[in-house]
C-alpha positions as CSV (number, residue, x, y, z in Angstrom):
1,M,120.0,103.5,105.4
2,E,120.4,105.4,102.2
3,P,118.7,103.9,99.1
4,R,121.0,102.0,96.9
5,V,118.8,102.1,93.8
6,V,116.6,105.1,92.8
7,F,114.2,105.0,89.9
8,N,112.9,108.2,88.3
9,E,109.3,106.9,88.2
10,E,107.9,109.6,86.0
11,Y,110.1,108.5,83.1
12,C,110.0,104.7,83.6
13,K,108.0,102.9,80.9
14,G,107.6,99.7,82.8
15,C,109.4,97.6,80.2
16,G,110.6,95.1,82.9
17,L,114.1,94.7,81.7
18,C,115.5,95.6,85.1
19,V,113.2,93.1,86.7
20,S,114.6,90.3,84.6
21,V,118.3,91.1,85.2
22,C,118.3,91.7,88.9
23,P,120.3,88.9,90.5
24,K,118.6,89.3,93.9
25,G,115.0,89.4,92.4
26,I,114.1,92.6,94.4
27,I,112.8,94.7,91.5
28,S,109.2,94.5,90.4
29,L,106.6,96.7,88.6
30,A,104.6,98.9,91.0
31,E,100.9,98.6,91.4
32,H,100.4,102.3,90.7
33,L,100.7,104.2,87.4
34,N,103.0,107.1,86.8
35,G,102.0,110.3,85.0
36,K,102.4,108.7,81.6
37,G,100.2,105.7,82.4
38,Y,102.9,103.1,82.9
39,R,103.6,100.9,85.9
40,P,107.1,102.0,87.0
41,A,109.7,99.6,88.3
42,A,110.5,99.8,92.0
43,V,112.9,98.1,94.5
44,M,111.0,96.2,97.2
45,E,114.0,95.5,99.5
46,Q,116.7,98.3,99.4
47,E,118.7,96.5,102.1
48,A,119.0,93.4,99.9
49,C,120.4,95.3,96.9
50,I,124.1,94.5,96.2
51,S,124.6,97.6,94.0
52,C,125.7,95.5,91.0
53,A,124.1,98.1,88.7
54,A,122.8,95.5,86.2
55,C,119.5,97.2,86.3
56,G,121.0,100.6,85.5
57,R,123.1,99.2,82.6
58,V,120.1,97.5,80.9
59,C,117.6,100.4,81.3
60,P,116.9,101.8,77.8
61,D,115.7,105.1,79.2
62,G,118.4,105.7,81.8
63,V,115.9,106.2,84.7
64,I,117.9,104.2,87.2
65,T,120.6,105.5,89.5
66,V,122.7,103.0,91.5
67,Y,124.6,104.1,94.6
68,R,127.4,102.0,96.2
69,P,127.8,102.2,99.9
70,D,131.0,103.6,101.2
71,K,133.5,100.9,102.3
72,Q,134.6,101.2,105.8
73,K,138.4,101.3,106.3
74,T,139.9,99.1,109.0
75,A,142.7,100.4,111.1
């Protein structure tokens, strides 16, 4: 499965805004530090993501990319 949410960890400042707006509660701050000394946000359960893009809209640094899965057409 392709990831639905991708964080550019090196630019994330760990502000936690995305953690607070995720309706599924699947985003948290990582245990490791990035190159700038911050704990970047990460998605713990990609398969539970509904691609709502709330995290991407609230991110002040634009480090989140949200992908929407292709809808399957029925015949």
